N, C-alpha and C positions, 0 to 999 in steps of 0.2 A: 101299415100307414105310411104314406109317402110324404116326406118333408120337402117343401119347396122354400128355398132361401131367396131373398131379394137380390137383385143384380149387384148392389153395392157391397154385398157380403161374400163375394167370391173368395176372398182371402180367408175368411172364416170357414168356408166350405172345405178348403184344402186341409184345415186343421181339425175339422169336425170328424167324429167317429161315425161310421155308417150305422144306420138304424136297421133293426131286424124286424121283418114282417112276421106274421103268424106262421107262415110257411117255413120260416127259419133262414131265409136268404136275406142278403143285405141290399138295401136300396138307398141311393143318394140322389137327390134331385137338386138342381140349382140352375139359375139362368146365367149364361155366359153371353154377353152381348144380347142378341135377339134370339138365340137358340136355347132350347130347354135341354139341360143335361140330365140324363137318367142313367143310372148304373145298377144292374142287377147281377149278383153273383150266384152261379149254380154251383152248389157245394158238393164236395166229395161225401160219400156215405161215412158215417161215424165209425163203422166197422173197419173201413180201409185205413182211416187215420189212426185209430187205436192199434191196428195191426202193425203199422209202420213204427209207431212208438214202442210197442212191446218188443218187436224184433230188434230195434236199436238198443234197447236196454238189455235184452237177452244177450246179444252179441258182445256188447261191452263187458257185461258181467262174466261171461264165459272166457273172454279174452284176458280179463284181469286174473281170473282163477288160474288159467293156463300159464300166465307169466309168473305168478307167485309159485305155482307148482314147479316150474322149471328151476327156480332158485332153490327149492327144497330137494328135489330129486337129482338135479344136475342134468348134464347133456346125455341124450340118447345117441346111439350109434348112427342111425339112419337120418333122423329129422330132429330139429330142435323144437321143443315144445314152446320155447319163448317166441320163435318166429311165427308159429301158428297162432299163439296168443295175440301177438301184435297185429296179425292179419285179421283176427276176430274183432279186435278193438277198432281197426280201420273200417271194417264192414259195419260195425255198430254206429260209428260216427257218421258214415254215409247214410244209414237208415234214419238217424236223427235229423240230419240235414234235409233229407227227403220229406220227413214228417213236417218239419218247420215250413218248408217251401209249399207243400200241398195245403197245410192248414192256413197259411198266410194268404196265398194267391187263390186257392180253390180251383175248381176244374174249368169252369167257363165264366166269362164275363160278357154281359150284354150292355153296350153303351153306345148311344147315338146311332142306333140302327146297325151296329157292327157287333159281331160275335167273335170273341177271342178265346182260343183254347190255350190255357196257360200251361206251358211246359218250358224246358230250358230255352228253346227258341219259339216264342209264341206264334201261333198261326191265326190269322184274322180272315174273316169273310164278311162281306156286306150282306145284310139280310135281304135288301131289296134287289140284289143281283142273283139270288138263288133261283134256278130254273126248275129244280125238282128235289123232292125229299124221298129217300128210300129207307124203309125199315126192314132189317133182316138180321136174325140171330142176335137180338139184343143190342144192335147198333142202329144209329140214325146217321144216314149219309146225306149231307147237304151238297148239292151239285150246282156249280155255276158254269159259265162258258169256259173259264180258264182253269179252275181247280175244284177240288172237293175237300170237305171236312168230315171226318168220321168221328161220331160221338158215341162212346161206350156208355150205354145207359145203365149197365150193371154196377158201375162204381159211383153213380149219382144218388144222392139222398132222395127218397121218394117224393117228398114235398117239392123239392127243386125240380125234379123230373116233370111233375105236373105243370109247374110254372114255365118250364122250357117248352113243353108241348103246346101250352096255351099261347105262348109268344109266337111260336112257329105257325100256329093256326091263323094268326092275324094276317099273315101274308097270302092266304087263300091259294096255296100251292097244290098242285097235283101230287097226291101221295100215292106211291107205288110200293107194293110188297113184292119182294123178289122170290116169293115162294112159287115153286113150279106147280102148275095145274095138272091134275090127274085126269086124263081123258078116259071116259068109260068105254070099255070094249064091248061090242055087241056080239 
């Protein structure tokens, strides 16, 4: 279900929580001046998010065990168990930060005809400037005159992937598969 808020409630729109559709992605609509604002998030698969969370917890717990073990056993000749434990805790904290970022931002965001790939430095592409779409080996490559955006479909939630493909179909673009054709030998 798409919620449309009147123009006078834009301040409320910024504070409103996004609504989830049956497909599981977030949609926010509202009017800003004369323009309709629509945002759809293409979500990471739950397996990816859970994996990042589990790895973060695992690394932190192993790190804590190694630090505590270093106090009990003492120093080794070659390597300090405590330093390895601190490294494990650091890796765990990094994985938890990665989980938080990916869970909060999600993989892709479509808003006002623009597709944004959320990463440390987001990459944006205007959907109306796409010249071609190529699918190969589980990736979708969106190509414009100036740049290209590669979307890894294997880390996208299946319902969100259907929504993404439907949105791309609206632009009636020439779709090319990069699979080589086998010529028959006579």
